[in-house]
All heavy atoms as an XYZ file, in Angstrom:
744
protein
N      59.864     52.189    -16.479
C      60.287     50.819    -16.277
C      61.272     50.430    -17.388
O      61.005     50.629    -18.560
C      59.074     49.906    -16.295
C      59.397     48.468    -16.103
S      57.853     47.519    -16.072
C      58.328     46.269    -14.972
N      62.409     49.876    -17.002
C      63.410     49.478    -17.984
C      63.102     48.082    -18.526
O      62.490     47.252    -17.852
C      64.816     49.487    -17.360
O      64.835     48.589    -16.262
C      65.211     50.871    -16.922
N      63.543     47.871    -19.718
C      63.350     46.592    -20.388
C      64.276     45.539    -19.779
O      65.434     45.820    -19.483
C      63.662     46.779    -21.866
C      63.536     45.551    -22.702
C      63.947     45.814    -24.141
N      65.363     46.040    -24.318
C      66.271     45.068    -24.455
N      65.927     43.811    -24.403
N      67.542     45.374    -24.630
N      63.759     44.327    -19.608
C      64.578     43.228    -19.106
C      65.580     42.799    -20.169
O      65.251     42.741    -21.353
C      63.700     42.020    -18.781
C      63.265     41.901    -17.378
C      62.515     40.589    -17.205
C      62.653     40.089    -15.811
N      61.896     38.863    -15.591
N      66.776     42.482    -19.744
C      67.776     41.905    -20.635
C      67.306     40.509    -21.025
O      66.809     39.750    -20.192
C      69.147     41.851    -19.938
C      69.680     43.270    -19.745
C      70.131     40.994    -20.707
C      70.938     43.342    -18.910
N      67.479     40.148    -22.297
C      67.086     38.838    -22.807
C      68.325     38.059    -23.229
O      69.123     38.524    -24.044
C      66.143     39.003    -24.007
C      65.783     37.711    -24.718
C      64.869     36.867    -23.869
C      64.387     35.646    -24.641
N      63.345     34.947    -23.947
N      68.510     36.878    -22.641
C      69.619     35.998    -22.997
C      69.077     34.643    -23.433
O      68.105     34.144    -22.864
C      70.550     35.773    -21.803
C      71.234     36.990    -21.197
C      72.043     36.571    -19.983
C      72.117     37.679    -22.216
N      69.722     34.067    -24.430
C      69.433     32.683    -24.819
C      70.625     31.834    -24.417
O      71.771     32.183    -24.731
C      69.224     32.555    -26.326
C      67.917     33.112    -26.811
C      67.884     34.250    -27.597
C      66.709     32.496    -26.495
C      66.690     34.777    -28.055
C      65.504     33.018    -26.944
C      65.507     34.149    -27.722
O      64.312     34.667    -28.172
N      70.372     30.744    -23.733
C      71.399     29.760    -23.421
C      71.099     28.546    -24.289
O      70.030     27.939    -24.173
C      71.377     29.386    -21.944
N      72.019     28.220    -25.176
C      71.797     27.154    -26.149
C      72.813     26.051    -25.878
O      74.022     26.272    -25.990
C      71.930     27.696    -27.582
C      70.957     28.866    -27.767
C      71.678     26.591    -28.596
C      71.302     29.792    -28.885
N      72.313     24.892    -25.516
C      73.193     23.787    -25.154
C      72.879     22.555    -26.000
O      71.820     22.458    -26.615
C      73.064     23.446    -23.663
O      71.706     23.113    -23.359
C      73.500     24.628    -22.792
N      73.802     21.606    -25.998
C      73.664     20.391    -26.801
C      73.089     19.221    -26.006
O      73.017     18.114    -26.505
C      75.032     19.993    -27.386
C      76.042     19.651    -26.332
N      76.813     20.627    -25.734
C      76.389     18.481    -25.771
C      77.618     20.042    -24.850
N      77.376     18.745    -24.856
N      72.656     19.478    -24.800
C      72.238     18.407    -23.902
C      70.880     17.825    -24.286
O      70.165     18.349    -25.125
C      72.179     18.915    -22.468
C      71.103     19.964    -22.268
O      71.188     21.020    -22.921
O      70.165     19.727    -21.490
N      70.571     16.740    -23.611
C      69.262     16.125    -23.768
C      68.554     16.141    -22.421
O      69.189     16.221    -21.369
C      69.364     14.683    -24.313
C      70.266     13.833    -23.425
C      69.888     14.690    -25.738
C      70.294     12.373    -23.791
N      67.248     16.086    -22.457
C      66.460     16.104    -21.224
C      66.856     14.957    -20.304
O      67.119     13.842    -20.762
C      64.974     16.003    -21.558
C      64.391     17.207    -22.274
C      62.974     16.894    -22.746
C      64.387     18.424    -21.390
N      66.890     15.250    -19.023
C      67.157     14.218    -18.030
C      68.608     14.079    -17.614
O      68.903     13.374    -16.665
N      69.532     14.726    -18.298
C      70.939     14.664    -17.920
C      71.128     15.524    -16.671
O      70.873     16.727    -16.691
C      71.798     15.182    -19.069
C      73.290     15.078    -18.792
O      73.726     15.481    -17.688
O      74.021     14.629    -19.683
N      71.561     14.897    -15.578
C      71.655     15.579    -14.287
C      72.559     16.808    -14.356
O      72.229     17.858    -13.801
C      72.134     14.595    -13.194
C      72.380     15.310    -11.881
C      71.127     13.470    -13.012
N      73.702     16.716    -15.029
C      74.612     17.853    -15.146
C      73.884     19.067    -15.706
O      73.967     20.170    -15.176
C      75.803     17.499    -16.051
C      76.700     18.670    -16.346
C      77.744     18.999    -15.490
C      76.499     19.454    -17.480
C      78.576     20.082    -15.757
C      77.321     20.540    -17.759
C      78.358     20.854    -16.894
N      73.146     18.864    -16.801
C      72.479     19.979    -17.459
C      71.255     20.457    -16.699
O      70.866     21.623    -16.824
C      72.154     19.630    -18.909
C      73.425     19.534    -19.693
C      74.030     18.398    -20.155
C      74.288     20.611    -20.048
N      75.206     18.710    -20.787
C      75.387     20.065    -20.737
C      74.236     21.992    -19.866
C      76.420     20.846    -21.241
C      75.268     22.772    -20.373
C      76.345     22.199    -21.051
N      70.646     19.604    -15.908
C      69.526     20.056    -15.075
C      70.034     21.013    -13.987
O      69.378     21.995    -13.659
C      68.767     18.875    -14.479
C      67.990     18.075    -15.523
C      67.072     18.916    -16.406
O      66.365     19.818    -15.884
O      67.056     18.688    -17.630
N      71.219     20.736    -13.445
C      71.835     21.659    -12.479
C      72.178     22.978    -13.177
O      71.926     24.059    -12.646
C      73.085     21.019    -11.833
C      73.851     22.031    -10.994
C      72.682     19.812    -10.981
N      72.733     22.892    -14.370
C      73.048     24.080    -15.167
C      71.784     24.909    -15.397
O      71.767     26.116    -15.188
C      73.650     23.649    -16.512
C      73.811     24.766    -17.501
C      74.919     25.590    -17.463
C      72.854     24.990    -18.482
C      75.086     26.627    -18.380
C      72.999     26.013    -19.399
C      74.114     26.831    -19.344
N      70.709     24.244    -15.808
C      69.439     24.929    -16.089
C      68.897     25.618    -14.839
O      68.441     26.758    -14.898
C      68.438     23.914    -16.632
C      67.094     24.475    -16.981
C      66.205     23.377    -17.582
N      64.866     23.815    -17.767
C      64.446     24.599    -18.747
N      65.296     25.059    -19.626
N      63.185     24.945    -18.840
N      68.961     24.931    -13.705
C      68.495     25.534    -12.452
C      69.319     26.780    -12.134
O      68.779     27.807    -11.713
C      68.564     24.548    -11.296
C      68.040     25.133    -10.000
C      68.003     24.123     -8.886
C      67.499     24.639     -7.571
N      67.450     26.034     -7.310
N      70.627     26.709    -12.364
C      71.484     27.875    -12.139
C      71.110     29.038    -13.048
O      71.093     30.192    -12.612
N      70.782     28.748    -14.300
C      70.343     29.804    -15.225
C      69.077     30.489    -14.722
O      68.985     31.715    -14.694
C      70.021     29.214    -16.602
C      71.135     28.900    -17.552
C      70.568     28.227    -18.797
C      71.904     30.148    -17.928
N      68.114     29.672    -14.340
C      66.831     30.204    -13.881
C      67.013     31.007    -12.598
O      66.475     32.109    -12.464
C      65.812     29.069    -13.710
C      65.470     28.483    -15.089
C      64.551     29.545    -13.001
C      64.756     27.157    -15.050
N      67.792     30.470    -11.671
C      68.048     31.182    -10.413
C      68.756     32.518    -10.659
O      68.392     33.544    -10.085
C      68.879     30.328     -9.452
C      68.110     29.143     -8.888
O      66.876     29.058     -9.076
O      68.760     28.272     -8.261
N      69.774     32.503    -11.522
C      70.517     33.740    -11.813
C      69.625     34.752    -12.525
O      69.666     35.945    -12.219
C      71.746     33.425    -12.662
N      68.815     34.277    -13.461
C      67.908     35.179    -14.158
C      66.950     35.856    -13.204
O      66.708     37.070    -13.283
N      66.431     35.088    -12.279
C      65.512     35.636    -11.276
C      66.232     36.629    -10.364
O      65.725     37.717    -10.099
C      64.910     34.496    -10.461
O      64.082     34.991     -9.459
N      67.399     36.260     -9.923
C      68.151     37.108     -8.995
C      68.522     38.454     -9.611
O      68.473     39.491     -8.963
C      69.407     36.383     -8.541
C      70.256     37.186     -7.597
C      71.434     36.405     -7.109
N      72.167     37.175     -6.141
C      73.200     36.725     -5.487
N      73.610     35.491     -5.666
N      73.829     37.484     -4.623
N      68.903     38.428    -10.893
C      69.376     39.650    -11.547
C      68.349     40.269    -12.496
O      68.675     41.177    -13.255
C      70.694     39.371    -12.283
C      71.793     39.024    -11.316
C      72.213     37.707    -11.165
C      72.377     39.997    -10.518
C      73.208     37.376    -10.255
C      73.367     39.678     -9.614
C      73.783     38.363     -9.480
O      74.759     38.029     -8.573
N      67.114     39.769    -12.435
C      66.017     40.316    -13.242
C      66.337     40.277    -14.738
O      66.184     41.261    -15.468
C      65.675     41.744    -12.800
C      64.316     42.170    -13.310
O      63.413     41.351    -13.472
N      64.160     43.453    -13.576
N      66.824     39.109    -15.188
C      67.178     38.880    -16.586
C      66.287     37.766    -17.117
O      66.066     36.757    -16.445
C      68.669     38.478    -16.711
C      69.015     38.074    -18.130
C      69.564     39.609    -16.235
N      65.773     37.938    -18.332
C      64.968     36.915    -18.979
C      65.915     35.946    -19.676
O      66.556     36.301    -20.667
C      64.017     37.575    -19.973
C      63.079     36.590    -20.639
O      62.987     35.424    -20.195
O      62.430     36.989    -21.625
N      66.039     34.734    -19.130
C      66.935     33.725    -19.691
C      66.098     32.569    -20.218
O      65.275     32.009    -19.501
C      67.927     33.193    -18.627
C      68.875     32.184    -19.244
C      68.707     34.324    -17.980
N      66.336     32.224    -21.467
C      65.634     31.097    -22.064
C      66.659     30.034    -22.443
O      67.631     30.321    -23.142
C      64.855     31.559    -23.295
C      63.916     30.510    -23.815
C      62.957     31.043    -24.861
O      62.789     32.275    -24.954
O      62.390     30.224    -25.588
N      66.445     28.809    -21.955
C      67.351     27.702    -22.243
C      66.786     26.917    -23.425
O      65.677     26.392    -23.356
C      67.486     26.798    -21.007
C      68.453     25.684    -21.184
N      68.424     24.569    -20.390
C      69.478     25.491    -22.044
C      69.395     23.739    -20.757
N      70.039     24.286    -21.756
N      67.548     26.859    -24.501
C      67.135     26.146    -25.701
C      68.074     24.971    -25.921
O      69.287     25.103    -25.781
C      67.186     27.092    -26.911
C      66.427     28.413    -26.764
C      66.741     29.317    -27.942
C      64.944     28.158    -26.647
N      67.502     23.826    -26.309
C      68.314     22.646    -26.566
C      67.637     21.791    -27.633
O      66.417     21.837    -27.779
C      68.566     21.867    -25.295
C      67.330     21.599    -24.465
C      67.733     21.082    -23.112
N      66.587     21.044    -22.218
C      66.656     20.716    -20.958
N      67.807     20.395    -20.425
N      65.594     20.703    -20.212
N      68.420     21.003    -28.363
C      67.875     20.302    -29.517
C      66.965     19.106    -29.217
O      66.265     18.652    -30.096
C      69.109     19.852    -30.298
C      70.207     19.836    -29.323
C      69.871     20.862    -28.276
N      66.956     18.576    -28.015
C      66.111     17.420    -27.715
C      66.805     16.091    -27.949
O      66.454     15.089    -27.360
N      67.791     16.081    -28.835
C      68.663     14.926    -29.039
C      70.029     15.494    -29.383
O      70.129     16.640    -29.844
C      68.156     14.022    -30.157
C      68.200     14.664    -31.530
C      67.756     13.712    -32.617
C      67.936     14.396    -33.977
N      67.751     13.487    -35.064
N      71.068     14.736    -29.151
C      72.401     15.258    -29.445
C      72.545     15.446    -30.944
O      72.520     14.488    -31.716
C      73.504     14.347    -28.917
C      74.876     14.893    -29.199
C      75.392     15.912    -28.416
C      75.618     14.435    -30.267
C      76.644     16.453    -28.676
C      76.874     14.965    -30.540
C      77.382     15.971    -29.738
N      72.652     16.699    -31.363
C      72.826     17.022    -32.772
C      73.431     18.420    -32.893
O      72.716     19.418    -32.773
C      71.485     16.976    -33.521
O      71.657     17.464    -34.835
N      74.747     18.501    -33.132
C      75.370     19.811    -33.310
C      74.727     20.607    -34.455
O      74.646     21.832    -34.405
C      76.831     19.488    -33.598
C      77.058     18.180    -32.893
C      75.758     17.434    -33.096
N      74.256     19.908    -35.484
C      73.626     20.589    -36.610
C      72.306     21.235    -36.202
O      72.007     22.367    -36.597
C      73.407     19.611    -37.774
C      74.695     19.083    -38.386
C      75.411     18.029    -37.531
O      74.770     17.361    -36.705
O      76.628     17.886    -37.690
N      71.516     20.533    -35.404
C      70.270     21.120    -34.901
C      70.594     22.281    -33.964
O      69.945     23.326    -34.013
C      69.382     20.058    -34.209
C      68.187     20.711    -33.537
C      68.919     19.006    -35.211
N      71.604     22.109    -33.139
C      72.012     23.201    -32.254
C      72.430     24.417    -33.078
O      72.104     25.554    -32.719
C      73.142     22.780    -31.327
C      73.502     23.891    -30.357
C      74.714     23.596    -29.506
O      75.260     22.504    -29.553
N      75.133     24.569    -28.727
N      73.120     24.215    -34.187
C      73.517     25.334    -35.050
C      72.280     26.075    -35.559
O      72.255     27.310    -35.591
C      74.357     24.826    -36.225
N      71.245     25.333    -35.915
C      69.988     25.958    -36.368
C      69.345     26.771    -35.249
O      68.794     27.849    -35.489
C      69.005     24.891    -36.848
O      69.508     24.242    -37.979
N      69.422     26.257    -34.031
C      68.877     26.986    -32.881
C      69.666     28.281    -32.672
O      69.090     29.337    -32.400
C      68.874     26.103    -31.612
C      67.916     24.927    -31.793
C      68.490     26.932    -30.386
C      68.034     23.865    -30.702
N      70.988     28.202    -32.819
C      71.821     29.410    -32.713
C      71.439     30.435    -33.777
O      71.369     31.632    -33.494
C      73.308     29.054    -32.837
C      73.921     28.593    -31.531
O      73.759     29.237    -30.516
N      74.612     27.472    -31.576
N      71.188     29.972    -34.985
C      70.786     30.884    -36.061
C      69.463     31.571    -35.718
O      69.316     32.781    -35.893
C      70.668     30.122    -37.378
C      72.000     29.699    -37.945
C      71.890     28.734    -39.116
O      70.782     28.228    -39.408
O      72.935     28.470    -39.742
N      68.492     30.795    -35.249
C      67.185     31.360    -34.892
C      67.311     32.347    -33.738
O      66.656     33.395    -33.726
C      66.212     30.241    -34.532
N      68.162     32.037    -32.782
C      68.371     32.945    -31.651
C      68.968     34.264    -32.136
O      68.571     35.329    -31.671
C      69.281     32.302    -30.612
N      69.884     34.200    -33.071
C      70.496     35.413    -33.610
C      69.451     36.285    -34.295
O      69.438     37.504    -34.119
C      71.637     35.054    -34.586
O      72.640     34.335    -33.866
C      72.256     36.287    -35.205
N      68.564     35.667    -35.048
C      67.504     36.409    -35.734
C      66.611     37.135    -34.722
O      66.131     38.235    -34.983
C      66.662     35.455    -36.622
C      65.410     36.129    -37.133
C      67.512     34.951    -37.788
N      66.431     36.542    -33.543
C      65.590     37.149    -32.499
C      66.249     38.360    -31.841
O      65.608     39.075    -31.087
C      65.225     36.113    -31.451
N      67.539     38.589    -32.109
C      68.288     39.747    -31.593
C      68.266     39.856    -30.057
O      67.876     40.877    -29.502
C      67.763     41.055    -32.191
C      67.803     41.116    -33.690
C      69.174     41.462    -34.161
C      69.137     41.714    -35.674
N      70.310     41.285    -36.330
N      68.705     38.795    -29.355
C      68.762     38.904    -27.900
C      69.902     39.824    -27.473
O      70.729     40.229    -28.295
C      69.044     37.459    -27.464
C      69.883     36.922    -28.581
C      69.287     37.547    -29.825
N      69.971     40.089    -26.198
C      71.057     40.906    -25.659
C      72.337     40.099    -25.524
O      73.419     40.662    -25.355
C      70.650     41.491    -24.305
C      69.477     42.436    -24.462
O      69.627     43.459    -25.155
O      68.393     42.139    -23.918
N      72.225     38.783    -25.584
C      73.390     37.925    -25.507
C      73.025     36.473    -25.726
O      71.873     36.079    -25.566
N      74.025     35.694    -26.115
C      73.860     34.249    -26.325
C      74.940     33.536    -25.524
O      76.112     33.923    -25.559
C      73.980     33.881    -27.814
C      72.795     34.457    -28.607
C      74.079     32.370    -28.001
C      72.890     34.262    -30.111
N      74.526     32.504    -24.821
C      75.435     31.593    -24.130
C      75.309     30.277    -24.894
O      74.199     29.791    -25.089
C      75.016     31.384    -22.661
C      74.973     32.722    -21.921
C      75.932     30.387    -21.966
C      74.207     32.667    -20.606
N      76.426     29.708    -25.353
C      76.327     28.503    -26.166
C      77.435     27.517    -25.850
O      78.580     27.907    -25.627
C      76.391     28.866    -27.656
O      76.252     27.713    -28.469
N      77.072     26.238    -25.871
C      78.081     25.194    -25.789
C      78.667     24.997    -27.184
O      78.103     25.428    -28.188
C      77.479     23.857    -25.289
O      76.451     23.432    -26.189
C      76.928     23.990    -23.885
N      79.826     24.322    -27.220
C      80.510     24.063    -28.487
C      80.771     22.551    -28.594
O      81.874     22.083    -28.333
C      81.853     24.828    -28.584
C      81.695     26.295    -28.247
C      82.484     24.621    -29.957
C      80.970     27.113    -29.274
N      79.768     21.766    -28.966
C      79.993     20.330    -29.073
C      80.784     19.960    -30.326
O      81.433     18.924    -30.365
C      78.579     19.754    -29.148
C      77.772     20.844    -29.775
C      78.380     22.126    -29.257
N      80.716     20.810    -31.355
C      81.406     20.569    -32.618
C      81.658     21.937    -33.256
O      80.723     22.584    -33.729
C      80.532     19.698    -33.516
C      81.150     19.399    -34.876
O      82.150     20.060    -35.248
O      80.622     18.527    -35.577
N      82.910     22.352    -33.263
C      83.256     23.682    -33.754
C      82.753     23.888    -35.183
O      82.164     24.922    -35.507
C      84.782     23.927    -33.682
C      85.168     25.228    -34.369
C      85.249     23.925    -32.239
N      82.948     22.915    -36.041
C      82.556     23.059    -37.445
C      81.062     23.324    -37.593
O      80.643     24.061    -38.480
C      82.953     21.807    -38.240
N      80.255     22.754    -36.727
C      78.800     22.905    -36.837
C      78.308     24.254    -36.328
O      77.406     24.850    -36.919
C      78.092     21.779    -36.079
N      78.874     24.747    -35.242
C      78.308     25.947    -34.610
C      79.120     27.230    -34.809
O      78.651     28.308    -34.464
C      78.062     25.727    -33.093
C      77.061     24.609    -32.868
C      79.344     25.467    -32.347
N      80.297     27.126    -35.395
C      81.140     28.314    -35.531
C      80.479     29.415    -36.364
O      80.440     30.580    -35.943
C      82.496     27.956    -36.145
C      83.397     29.169    -36.272
C      84.797     28.823    -36.758
O      84.999     27.745    -37.351
O      85.687     29.653    -36.532
N      79.980     29.098    -37.533
C      79.404     30.140    -38.393
C      78.208     30.841    -37.762
O      78.152     32.077    -37.782
C      79.051     29.577    -39.771
C      80.286     29.336    -40.619
O      81.348     29.894    -40.369
N      80.148     28.485    -41.622
N      77.252     30.109    -37.190
C      76.136     30.818    -36.551
C      76.581     31.715    -35.397
O      76.056     32.823    -35.227
C      75.226     29.695    -36.045
C      75.565     28.515    -36.866
C      77.003     28.663    -37.221
N      77.557     31.273    -34.621
C      78.025     32.095    -33.502
C      78.814     33.308    -33.994
O      78.657     34.403    -33.468
C      78.845     31.258    -32.523
C      78.055     30.181    -31.785
C      78.975     29.352    -30.899
C      76.923     30.781    -30.974
N      79.622     33.131    -35.015
C      80.353     34.275    -35.585
C      79.382     35.280    -36.203
O      79.603     36.484    -36.149
C      81.391     33.808    -36.590
C      82.568     33.125    -35.917
C      83.767     33.040    -36.825
N      84.834     32.317    -36.179
C      85.734     32.843    -35.355
N      85.658     34.123    -35.045
N      86.684     32.114    -34.827
N      78.295     34.778    -36.764
C      77.267     35.665    -37.313
C      76.662     36.524    -36.209
O      76.461     37.730    -36.377
C      76.183     34.846    -38.011
O      75.137     35.682    -38.448
N      76.356     35.899    -35.080
C      75.806     36.653    -33.943
C      76.786     37.736    -33.500
O      76.403     38.891    -33.291
C      75.487     35.710    -32.784
N      78.042     37.361    -33.376
C      79.065     38.316    -32.951
C      79.172     39.469    -33.948
O      79.247     40.635    -33.554
C      80.426     37.606    -32.768
C      80.351     36.635    -31.581
C      81.556     38.615    -32.585
C      81.500     35.639    -31.518
N      79.150     39.155    -35.240
C      79.274     40.211    -36.254
C      78.086     41.164    -36.238
O      78.200     42.301    -36.694
C      79.448     39.603    -37.650
O      78.232     39.038    -38.105
N      76.952     40.707    -35.683
C      75.771     41.564    -35.561
C      75.731     42.310    -34.229
O      74.753     42.958    -33.896
C      74.504     40.723    -35.741
C      74.376     40.161    -37.138
C      73.157     39.286    -37.285
O      72.060     39.678    -36.912
N      73.357     38.096    -37.831
N      76.817     42.182    -33.470
C      76.914     42.916    -32.210
C      76.290     42.215    -31.010
O      76.133     42.828    -29.960
N      75.956     40.941    -31.167
C      75.382     40.181    -30.047
C      76.530     39.534    -29.281
O      77.284     38.725    -29.856
C      74.402     39.108    -30.551
C      73.252     39.755    -31.328
C      73.879     38.256    -29.386
C      72.357     38.770    -32.078
N      76.702     39.847    -28.001
C      77.748     39.199    -27.215
C      77.489     37.689    -27.114
O      76.343     37.262    -26.932
C      77.650     39.860    -25.846
C      76.917     41.139    -26.084
C      75.994     40.861    -27.220
N      78.541     36.903    -27.246
C      78.448     35.448    -27.161
C      79.424     34.957    -26.102
O      80.587     35.341    -26.094
C      78.769     34.786    -28.522
C      78.859     33.267    -28.380
C      77.733     35.168    -29.574
N      78.917     34.124    -25.218
C      79.747     33.465    -24.203
C      79.704     31.973    -24.530
O      78.624     31.385    -24.629
C      79.218     33.695    -22.779
C      79.245     35.184    -22.437
C      80.018     32.872    -21.765
C      78.558     35.522    -21.140
N      80.872     31.377    -24.719
C      80.954     29.940    -25.014
C      81.285     29.185    -23.732
O      82.167     29.589    -22.970
C      82.003     29.677    -26.073
S      81.558     30.412    -27.650
N      80.559     28.111    -23.512
C      80.752     27.287    -22.322
C      80.875     25.831    -22.758
O      80.508     25.473    -23.875
C      79.579     27.432    -21.325
C      78.266     27.015    -21.981
C      79.509     28.854    -20.795
C      77.120     26.866    -21.017
N      81.393     25.014    -21.869
C      81.496     23.582    -22.098
C      82.155     23.299    -23.446
O      81.635     22.552    -24.267
C      80.102     22.941    -21.991
C      80.192     21.455    -21.718
O      80.099     20.657    -22.624
N      80.386     21.091    -20.469
N      83.301     23.941    -23.675
C      84.063     23.762    -24.908
C      85.493     23.359    -24.553
O      85.985     23.695    -23.483
C      84.070     25.061    -25.699
N      86.137     22.647    -25.456
C      87.519     22.209    -25.205
C      88.455     23.400    -25.002
O      89.246     23.414    -24.092
C      88.013     21.349    -26.350
C      87.388     19.985    -26.391
C      87.988     19.173    -27.521
C      87.364     17.797    -27.588
N      87.944     17.017    -28.668
N      88.429     24.354    -25.890
C      89.335     25.512    -25.811
C      88.570     26.790    -25.956
O      87.681     26.916    -26.701
C      90.398     25.453    -26.905
C      91.346     24.285    -26.700
O      91.627     23.936    -25.565
O      91.806     23.744    -27.729
């Protein structure tokens, strides 16, 4: 039996936002369809700094990949670059550029 791929999706949203609930459902559906373990992590309140801490913790867990929003480049750039430098693929979503 092969090991399931583990992905963390880290977003800046708050509970109850309809846009992000659709996003979350898509993550869960895709994970189920492709047999991937996807965990959606979010700060609970809008805080790029808290999101940066979540990105750091996700990197320490050594997932197969990280999907992250970029609400504030200055806050999340270093944790995401750290993940990349450790060989963890990072996909950025919901970012200006």
